[in-house]
PASEBA-1860 file (N, C-alpha, C; in nm, 3 decimals):
! residues 119
1> QVQLAESG> 0.085/-0.118/0.000/0.000/0.000/0.000/0.089/0.124/0.000 ~ 0.076/0.205/-0.104/0.155/0.327/-0.116/0.076/0.444/-0.060 ~ 0.142/0.527/0.015/0.079/0.648/0.066/0.172/0.766/0.043 ~ 0.113/0.881/0.015/0.187/1.006/0.003/0.146/1.097/0.119 ~ 0.244/1.159/0.181/0.216/1.248/0.293/0.283/1.382/0.268 ~ 0.201/1.487/0.260/0.252/1.623/0.240/0.267/1.692/0.375 ~ 0.358/1.787/0.379/0.376/1.871/0.497/0.433/2.005/0.453 ~ 0.425/2.103/0.542/0.488/2.231/0.517/0.395/2.344/0.482
9> GGLVQAGG> 0.267/2.316/0.469/0.174/2.425/0.441/0.158/2.516/0.561 ~ 0.088/2.626/0.542/0.065/2.717/0.652/0.022/2.853/0.603 ~ 0.032/2.951/0.693/-0.008/3.087/0.664/0.116/3.175/0.655 ~ 0.124/3.256/0.551/0.238/3.344/0.532/0.190/3.474/0.470 ~ 0.262/3.581/0.495/0.228/3.709/0.434/0.276/3.715/0.290 ~ 0.211/3.798/0.212/0.252/3.818/0.074/0.400/3.856/0.069 ~ 0.471/3.795/-0.026/0.614/3.816/-0.037/0.696/3.714/0.039 ~ 0.631/3.636/0.122/0.700/3.537/0.202/0.720/3.405/0.130
17> SLRLSCVA> 0.766/3.306/0.205/0.800/3.176/0.147/0.741/3.062/0.228 ~ 0.718/2.953/0.159/0.680/2.826/0.222/0.755/2.715/0.150 ~ 0.785/2.609/0.223/0.850/2.492/0.164/0.765/2.370/0.194 ~ 0.717/2.309/0.088/0.635/2.188/0.101/0.721/2.065/0.079 ~ 0.686/1.959/0.149/0.753/1.830/0.131/0.648/1.722/0.110 ~ 0.686/1.620/0.037/0.596/1.507/0.014/0.681/1.380/0.015 ~ 0.641/1.286/0.097/0.712/1.159/0.109/0.621/1.045/0.069 ~ 0.670/0.959/-0.019/0.597/0.839/-0.059/0.644/0.723/0.026
25> SGVGFSIN> 0.551/0.652/0.086/0.586/0.537/0.168/0.520/0.411/0.114 ~ 0.583/0.299/0.141/0.536/0.171/0.092/0.654/0.089/0.045 ~ 0.626/-0.024/-0.016/0.735/-0.110/-0.062/0.709/-0.155/-0.205 ~ 0.817/-0.187/-0.272/0.804/-0.251/-0.403/0.774/-0.157/-0.517 ~ 0.816/-0.031/-0.508/0.789/0.060/-0.619/0.913/0.143/-0.649 ~ 0.913/0.198/-0.771/1.012/0.296/-0.811/0.936/0.420/-0.859 ~ 1.001/0.534/-0.851/0.935/0.659/-0.886/0.971/0.698/-1.029 ~ 0.869/0.725/-1.110/0.892/0.782/-1.242/0.898/0.935/-1.234
33> TMAWYRQG> 0.789/0.993/-1.188/0.782/1.138/-1.173/0.706/1.171/-1.045 ~ 0.732/1.290/-0.994/0.652/1.345/-0.885/0.617/1.488/-0.922 ~ 0.503/1.533/-0.870/0.455/1.665/-0.909/0.373/1.726/-0.797 ~ 0.357/1.856/-0.806/0.270/1.932/-0.718/0.157/1.992/-0.800 ~ 0.036/1.978/-0.749/-0.082/2.039/-0.806/-0.143/2.129/-0.699 ~ -0.235/2.216/-0.740/-0.306/2.297/-0.642/-0.450/2.318/-0.688 ~ -0.534/2.344/-0.591/-0.677/2.360/-0.619/-0.737/2.456/-0.519 ~ -0.816/2.550/-0.572/-0.889/2.642/-0.488/-1.038/2.614/-0.497
41> PGNQRELV> -1.119/2.676/-0.411/-1.264/2.655/-0.415/-1.322/2.691/-0.551 ~ -1.391/2.599/-0.611/-1.453/2.626/-0.741/-1.357/2.618/-0.858 ~ -1.233/2.582/-0.831/-1.133/2.574/-0.937/-1.096/2.429/-0.967 ~ -1.051/2.407/-1.090/-0.996/2.276/-1.122/-0.857/2.262/-1.060 ~ -0.821/2.138/-1.036/-0.686/2.113/-0.988/-0.589/2.139/-1.103 ~ -0.486/2.217/-1.075/-0.392/2.256/-1.180/-0.251/2.216/-1.145 ~ -0.173/2.184/-1.247/-0.034/2.149/-1.227/0.045/2.273/-1.188 ~ 0.125/2.260/-1.085/0.215/2.366/-1.042/0.356/2.338/-1.094
49> AAITGGGI> 0.407/2.219/-1.065/0.543/2.183/-1.106/0.557/2.033/-1.103 ~ 0.645/1.982/-1.189/0.670/1.839/-1.195/0.818/1.815/-1.217 ~ 0.864/1.696/-1.176/1.004/1.661/-1.193/1.017/1.513/-1.221 ~ 1.106/1.479/-1.314/1.127/1.339/-1.350/1.245/1.283/-1.270 ~ 1.263/1.153/-1.281/1.376/1.091/-1.216/1.509/1.145/-1.266 ~ 1.511/1.190/-1.392/1.631/1.248/-1.448/1.649/1.395/-1.416 ~ 1.556/1.451/-1.342/1.569/1.590/-1.300/1.509/1.692/-1.394 ~ 1.437/1.646/-1.496/1.372/1.742/-1.586/1.250/1.800/-1.516
57> TNYADSVK> 1.240/1.932/-1.521/1.133/2.001/-1.450/1.038/2.071/-1.547 ~ 0.919/2.094/-1.498/0.815/2.163/-1.574/0.736/2.247/-1.476 ~ 0.711/2.374/-1.511/0.642/2.466/-1.422/0.523/2.532/-1.492 ~ 0.420/2.561/-1.415/0.313/2.645/-1.465/0.369/2.786/-1.486 ~ 0.319/2.854/-1.588/0.368/2.989/-1.617/0.351/3.081/-1.497 ~ 0.245/3.060/-1.421/0.213/3.150/-1.310/0.313/3.142/-1.195 ~ 0.394/3.037/-1.192/0.488/3.021/-1.079/0.634/3.023/-1.123 ~ 0.660/3.031/-1.252/0.798/3.031/-1.301/0.876/3.147/-1.240
65> GRFTIAKD> 0.996/3.116/-1.194/1.080/3.217/-1.133/1.052/3.238/-0.985 ~ 0.944/3.183/-0.933/0.909/3.199/-0.791/0.912/3.066/-0.716 ~ 0.875/2.959/-0.782/0.869/2.827/-0.720/0.980/2.738/-0.777 ~ 1.031/2.650/-0.693/1.132/2.555/-0.737/1.097/2.417/-0.685 ~ 1.093/2.320/-0.775/1.069/2.181/-0.737/1.202/2.108/-0.732 ~ 1.218/2.023/-0.632/1.340/1.945/-0.618/1.304/1.805/-0.567 ~ 1.394/1.713/-0.589/1.363/1.574/-0.551/1.480/1.511/-0.477 ~ 1.446/1.410/-0.400/1.543/1.316/-0.346/1.473/1.182/-0.353
73> FAKNTVYL> 1.479/1.120/-0.471/1.404/0.996/-0.491/1.465/0.879/-0.413 ~ 1.588/0.894/-0.367/1.644/0.792/-0.278/1.568/0.789/-0.147 ~ 1.509/0.904/-0.112/1.426/0.915/0.008/1.278/0.922/-0.028 ~ 1.246/0.896/-0.155/1.106/0.900/-0.202/1.040/1.033/-0.170 ~ 1.114/1.141/-0.187/1.068/1.272/-0.143/1.077/1.375/-0.254 ~ 0.978/1.463/-0.258/0.981/1.578/-0.347/0.950/1.702/-0.265 ~ 1.011/1.814/-0.303/0.995/1.940/-0.232/0.941/2.046/-0.328 ~ 0.875/2.145/-0.271/0.836/2.262/-0.349/0.870/2.385/-0.266
81> QMSSLKPE> 0.970/2.458/-0.310/1.007/2.584/-0.247/0.928/2.694/-0.313 ~ 0.845/2.762/-0.237/0.760/2.868/-0.290/0.805/3.001/-0.231 ~ 0.845/3.093/-0.317/0.893/3.224/-0.274/0.811/3.333/-0.342 ~ 0.828/3.454/-0.292/0.753/3.569/-0.347/0.605/3.537/-0.360 ~ 0.551/3.481/-0.255/0.413/3.433/-0.260/0.315/3.549/-0.271 ~ 0.206/3.520/-0.343/0.101/3.617/-0.365/-0.030/3.563/-0.308 ~ -0.125/3.650/-0.275/-0.254/3.600/-0.224/-0.320/3.501/-0.318 ~ -0.300/3.518/-0.447/-0.362/3.425/-0.542/-0.297/3.287/-0.543
89> DTRVYYCK> -0.188/3.271/-0.470/-0.128/3.138/-0.453/-0.199/3.057/-0.344 ~ -0.292/3.121/-0.276/-0.367/3.051/-0.172/-0.447/2.937/-0.233 ~ -0.413/2.816/-0.197/-0.473/2.695/-0.252/-0.445/2.579/-0.156 ~ -0.511/2.468/-0.182/-0.468/2.341/-0.125/-0.369/2.279/-0.224 ~ -0.254/2.241/-0.175/-0.148/2.187/-0.259/-0.142/2.036/-0.242 ~ -0.144/1.966/-0.356/-0.146/1.820/-0.357/-0.020/1.765/-0.422 ~ 0.031/1.660/-0.366/0.143/1.587/-0.423/0.090/1.470/-0.505 ~ 0.150/1.447/-0.620/0.115/1.334/-0.705/0.242/1.260/-0.744
97> ANLRSGLV> 0.236/1.129/-0.738/0.350/1.047/-0.777/0.307/0.945/-0.880 ~ 0.385/0.933/-0.985/0.366/0.825/-1.082/0.469/0.718/-1.051 ~ 0.420/0.605/-1.006/0.508/0.499/-0.957/0.499/0.376/-1.046 ~ 0.605/0.299/-1.050/0.602/0.174/-1.124/0.641/0.058/-1.033 ~ 0.573/-0.052/-1.056/0.604/-0.176/-0.986/0.599/-0.286/-1.091 ~ 0.714/-0.333/-1.131/0.721/-0.425/-1.243/0.682/-0.352/-1.370 ~ 0.584/-0.401/-1.442/0.537/-0.338/-1.565/0.419/-0.244/-1.541 ~ 0.375/-0.232/-1.419/0.257/-0.153/-1.386/0.298/-0.013/-1.343
105> REDYWGQG> 0.231/0.087/-1.402/0.250/0.226/-1.361/0.119/0.278/-1.306 ~ 0.127/0.353/-1.199/0.005/0.400/-1.135/0.028/0.535/-1.070 ~ -0.076/0.619/-1.070/-0.070/0.749/-1.004/-0.124/0.739/-0.862 ~ -0.058/0.810/-0.773/-0.102/0.821/-0.635/-0.107/0.968/-0.596 ~ -0.203/1.002/-0.509/-0.220/1.139/-0.464/-0.211/1.145/-0.311 ~ -0.157/1.257/-0.265/-0.163/1.285/-0.123/-0.295/1.350/-0.085 ~ -0.310/1.375/0.045/-0.435/1.432/0.096/-0.441/1.583/0.080 ~ -0.329/1.646/0.056/-0.326/1.791/0.038/-0.283/1.865/0.162
113> TQGTVSS> -0.222/1.981/0.140/-0.183/2.069/0.249/-0.220/2.211/0.211 ~ -0.277/2.285/0.305/-0.326/2.420/0.276/-0.212/2.520/0.281 ~ -0.204/2.601/0.177/-0.113/2.714/0.176/-0.195/2.841/0.164 ~ -0.181/2.932/0.261/-0.259/3.055/0.264/-0.165/3.175/0.267 ~ -0.187/3.269/0.175/-0.105/3.389/0.165/-0.193/3.510/0.194 ~ -0.161/3.583/0.296/-0.238/3.701/0.334/-0.180/3.826/0.269 ~ -0.267/3.920/0.238/-0.221/4.044/0.172/-0.182/4.149/0.273
END
């Protein structure tokens, strides 16, 4: 049974920073990619940033230059450093992992962590 656990959300003033972490636990899997998504009330869940095992990254235009995704797949962990935060970054942030076990690939999601930016 694979589980993802996010941490690091909270309340910060505009211009401040937050660092999110996500750890995948379980046995018998390898990580293909990990990513961060976010969702606000009435909004679709949107991709924030993603990273492959080879370190290739992809960012939403709205966060480029402000957010940085990093990985330590030896520890089954992905991070999201969020800087220069704006009130519109207020969302629930979700971790997603694409994992493989043998020939099977499957997506897993965390429960989400709230990030709130006050003006």
